[in-house]
Legacy VTK file of the C-alpha trace (Angstrom):
# vtk DataFile Version 3.0
C-alpha trace
ASCII
DATASET POLYDATA
POINTS 302 float
193.797 50.145 181.919
193.405 50.456 178.274
190.683 48.120 177.995
188.822 49.237 180.690
188.576 52.709 179.460
187.356 51.158 176.525
184.945 49.077 178.949
183.897 52.577 180.333
183.258 53.994 176.745
181.240 51.209 175.597
178.910 51.270 178.865
178.874 55.144 178.880
177.478 54.760 175.217
174.582 52.238 175.827
173.596 54.442 179.119
173.088 57.391 176.538
171.450 55.355 174.073
169.031 53.906 176.820
168.120 57.453 178.043
167.471 58.423 174.533
165.209 56.042 173.848
163.531 56.303 176.783
163.301 60.299 176.260
161.726 59.337 172.872
158.948 57.211 174.236
158.272 59.746 176.961
157.937 62.471 174.591
155.927 60.583 172.044
153.724 59.700 175.288
153.375 63.447 175.787
152.766 64.225 172.446
149.757 61.849 172.100
148.322 63.591 175.354
148.497 67.341 174.190
146.538 66.350 171.179
143.965 64.725 173.045
143.888 67.872 174.839
143.938 69.775 172.241
147.126 71.485 172.747
148.367 72.249 169.514
151.525 74.512 170.182
152.556 72.140 173.167
152.409 69.234 170.847
154.318 70.717 167.915
157.141 71.802 170.472
157.472 67.494 171.803
157.439 66.758 167.787
160.673 69.031 167.684
162.083 67.735 170.689
161.770 63.759 169.146
163.507 65.124 166.055
166.660 64.861 168.440
165.811 62.844 170.626
164.291 59.803 168.497
167.075 57.068 166.857
163.876 55.288 165.129
163.021 57.469 161.979
159.485 55.026 161.734
158.847 56.802 165.309
159.488 59.745 164.334
157.764 59.578 160.675
154.805 58.035 162.709
154.486 61.151 165.099
154.718 63.743 162.014
151.883 61.491 160.544
149.798 61.457 163.770
150.769 65.346 164.594
149.485 66.543 160.406
146.239 64.448 160.299
145.021 65.890 163.834
145.644 69.387 162.137
143.402 68.402 159.224
140.921 67.101 161.521
140.568 70.288 163.252
140.711 72.137 159.745
138.161 70.122 158.549
135.836 71.243 161.653
137.170 74.426 161.135
135.983 74.634 157.587
132.745 73.012 157.937
131.910 76.115 159.851
133.157 78.594 157.448
136.464 79.347 159.702
138.718 78.958 156.348
141.527 81.831 157.437
141.751 79.375 160.839
141.709 76.036 159.074
144.626 77.748 156.780
146.340 78.720 159.785
146.337 75.285 160.857
147.357 73.491 157.707
150.359 75.727 157.480
151.534 73.916 160.636
151.618 70.514 158.795
155.045 68.604 159.345
154.936 65.887 156.604
152.638 65.319 153.211
149.251 64.103 153.802
146.242 63.290 151.960
143.775 64.258 154.610
146.067 67.869 154.592
145.736 68.065 150.741
141.938 66.921 150.920
141.280 69.878 152.904
142.976 72.490 151.182
140.997 71.242 147.739
137.851 71.302 149.987
139.365 75.214 150.603
140.057 76.034 146.764
136.922 74.533 145.516
134.794 76.901 148.569
136.641 79.920 146.712
136.128 78.482 143.314
139.535 78.331 142.662
139.122 75.555 140.550
142.823 75.379 139.054
144.317 74.810 143.122
141.012 72.406 143.957
142.461 70.180 141.220
146.019 70.445 142.084
144.776 69.815 145.876
142.584 66.996 145.104
144.909 65.024 142.728
147.840 65.042 145.444
145.665 64.154 147.799
144.228 60.849 145.615
148.278 60.221 144.667
149.129 60.010 148.517
145.888 58.246 149.551
146.772 55.428 146.944
150.834 55.316 147.413
151.508 52.463 149.850
154.647 54.609 151.282
152.566 57.199 152.591
149.430 55.343 153.951
148.651 52.057 155.070
145.028 51.528 153.465
144.335 48.407 155.743
144.835 50.834 159.107
141.588 53.345 157.933
137.897 51.648 157.475
136.494 51.390 154.448
139.686 53.782 152.750
138.986 52.543 148.911
135.502 55.003 149.653
137.873 57.783 150.587
140.056 57.293 147.400
137.120 56.929 145.405
135.674 60.409 146.619
139.370 61.924 146.084
139.396 60.787 142.736
135.643 62.173 141.928
136.577 65.296 143.369
139.669 65.564 141.442
137.934 64.808 138.666
135.089 67.188 138.932
137.544 69.967 139.576
139.617 69.505 136.698
136.654 69.106 134.817
135.437 72.815 135.891
139.296 73.875 135.737
139.151 73.305 132.066
143.006 71.934 131.451
144.808 68.821 131.802
148.025 70.508 133.758
146.441 69.363 136.957
147.119 65.526 135.619
149.598 65.459 133.310
153.553 66.376 133.784
155.947 67.368 131.596
156.720 65.046 128.857
153.201 62.906 129.717
154.056 61.557 133.459
151.044 61.068 134.845
149.739 62.894 138.182
146.640 63.395 139.563
143.273 61.106 138.524
145.709 59.960 135.298
147.398 58.040 137.871
144.621 56.125 139.198
145.475 52.706 137.550
149.309 52.668 137.746
148.314 52.364 141.434
146.119 49.536 141.168
142.781 51.579 141.345
140.467 50.567 138.941
138.097 52.908 136.911
136.369 52.065 133.917
136.939 55.686 131.934
138.537 58.992 132.940
136.729 62.134 132.244
139.267 64.578 130.864
138.820 68.409 130.073
139.566 69.631 126.571
138.095 73.344 125.337
136.937 73.456 122.241
135.120 76.411 120.395
132.020 77.498 121.496
129.321 75.190 119.181
132.457 73.811 117.205
134.564 70.749 116.994
137.236 72.792 116.685
139.901 72.923 119.600
140.756 76.037 120.896
144.462 76.796 122.061
144.072 75.363 126.059
142.216 72.334 124.227
145.164 71.195 122.094
147.842 72.065 125.024
145.256 69.321 126.719
145.221 66.871 123.595
149.043 67.686 123.460
149.391 66.312 127.140
146.984 63.846 126.809
148.820 62.092 123.718
152.286 61.983 125.563
150.520 60.578 128.737
149.304 57.672 126.067
152.598 57.437 124.347
153.965 56.654 128.055
151.611 53.622 128.470
153.399 50.579 126.816
150.302 48.473 127.981
147.592 50.089 125.837
146.458 48.400 123.258
143.171 50.293 121.970
141.862 53.769 123.213
138.242 54.795 123.193
136.840 58.370 122.949
133.676 59.632 124.300
132.610 62.968 123.898
129.545 64.880 125.346
127.641 68.279 124.925
125.988 70.456 127.115
122.020 70.215 127.361
121.426 73.177 125.861
120.739 73.188 122.118
118.894 70.653 120.095
119.743 67.019 121.600
119.872 65.590 117.641
122.314 68.814 117.369
124.080 68.085 120.519
124.578 64.477 119.390
126.473 65.252 116.075
128.653 67.560 117.570
129.772 65.437 120.330
130.777 62.650 117.706
132.814 65.433 115.563
134.555 66.341 118.700
135.385 63.028 119.810
136.789 62.705 116.401
138.700 65.955 116.448
140.116 64.544 119.655
141.094 60.861 118.156
142.602 62.531 114.876
144.502 64.541 117.115
145.921 61.859 118.974
146.812 60.095 115.481
148.482 63.124 114.645
150.530 62.803 117.769
151.779 59.467 117.238
149.574 57.642 119.404
149.842 54.205 117.509
146.980 52.606 118.822
143.926 51.761 117.321
141.557 54.634 118.247
137.408 54.550 118.504
135.389 57.636 118.588
131.756 57.950 119.619
129.637 60.607 120.586
127.356 60.583 123.738
125.541 63.895 123.064
124.158 65.524 126.053
122.074 62.059 127.167
124.184 61.762 130.306
124.076 64.191 132.877
127.626 63.873 135.170
127.720 63.371 138.534
129.245 65.522 140.613
130.416 65.827 144.731
131.264 69.599 143.688
128.825 72.266 145.784
127.151 75.430 144.704
128.405 75.060 141.440
127.103 77.754 138.998
125.331 76.972 135.527
128.303 77.665 133.429
130.281 75.632 135.771
127.462 72.889 135.421
127.914 72.690 131.419
131.571 72.780 131.887
131.145 68.658 133.411
128.807 68.437 130.907
131.269 69.026 128.142
133.868 66.576 128.824
135.781 63.698 127.134
135.791 60.482 128.387
138.878 58.395 127.879
138.779 54.528 127.698
141.891 52.570 128.224
142.032 49.412 126.733
144.970 47.451 128.034
LINES 1 303
302 0 1 2 3 4 5 6 7 8 9 10 11 12 13 14 15 16 17 18 19 20 21 22 23 24 25 26 27 28 29 30 31 32 33 34 35 36 37 38 39 40 41 42 43 44 45 46 47 48 49 50 51 52 53 54 55 56 57 58 59 60 61 62 63 64 65 66 67 68 69 70 71 72 73 74 75 76 77 78 79 80 81 82 83 84 85 86 87 88 89 90 91 92 93 94 95 96 97 98 99 100 101 102 103 104 105 106 107 108 109 110 111 112 113 114 115 116 117 118 119 120 121 122 123 124 125 126 127 128 129 130 131 132 133 134 135 136 137 138 139 140 141 142 143 144 145 146 147 148 149 150 151 152 153 154 155 156 157 158 159 160 161 162 163 164 165 166 167 168 169 170 171 172 173 174 175 176 177 178 179 180 181 182 183 184 185 186 187 188 189 190 191 192 193 194 195 196 197 198 199 200 201 202 203 204 205 206 207 208 209 210 211 212 213 214 215 216 217 218 219 220 221 222 223 224 225 226 227 228 229 230 231 232 233 234 235 236 237 238 239 240 241 242 243 244 245 246 247 248 249 250 251 252 253 254 255 256 257 258 259 260 261 262 263 264 265 266 267 268 269 270 271 272 273 274 275 276 277 278 279 280 281 282 283 284 285 286 287 288 289 290 291 292 293 294 295 296 297 298 299 300 301
C-alpha cells in the first residue's frame, strides 16, 4: 500500500509538471499573439502568469526580453513623432534591463537637453549592448553598428555634459564609454570631458574632479604601458593661440595624472582647433558644439 501511495504521488507530480509546462508554452504563444496585435496590457498579464507557470528560467527571461524590446520599439516610434510622454509611459512598463530601452531613454534626455541623463542612459545602453549575458550580438544583423552608434552617443553626450561621472564609478571602476576595451570593443581613442578655466590651461573644480576619476581609472588598468593625451580647442580665436592653448591643456592633464600616481610614460600633444568633432547629436546650440571641440582624447597603449 505504501509503495502504491508513493507511485500515485509521483504520478501526480509528473502530471502537474506536465500541465505547468503546457500552460507555460500556451502563455508564451499567447504573449507572441498579443504583441503582434499590439495588445500591450494583455501581453503584460500573460507575462505575469508565466512567472508562476514557467519552471525554466530561460523561458521567462526570453519572454521578458521579447516584451521589453517590443516596448522599446513602440516607444521609439512615438518619440519620432514627438509623443514624449507616451513614450516614457511605455518604457516604464519594461520588465528587464534592455539596451534598447536605455537607448530610447537617452534619446528622450537628449531631446530635453538633459545631458547628464543622456550620457548615463547611452552609457548604460552601451554596457548592456556589449554584455553577452544581456544580448547575443550574433542574433541581430549588423549589431556592431548599433554598438558603435551607442558608444558615439554616450561619448558626445558626456562631452556636452562636461563631467566624467557618467563613465567612471567610485574608485576608478569603469562604466559607460570607458568600459569599451574591457568588453572587446576596440577604439582608437576615448574622448573625455575635462573643464578648464576659460581661455586658460588651469582646471576648474569640475575639471579636477574629472581628472581624478580619470587617474583612478587608468591606475586600475594594469595592462596599460603608456598614455597619450591629446588636447583640443574650440574654433574661436586665433588658430596659433588655440594650438598653444591645447598643448598647455594636454600638459596640464599629463601633470595631473603623474601627480595622481599614474606611473606609466605619458605623452602630451596639442591639436588646436584643426580637427572638428563628428557628432550624432542633433540641434546643438553653438555653446554645446564648442564643448565637443574642447575635448581631451586619451590613448591607452597596452
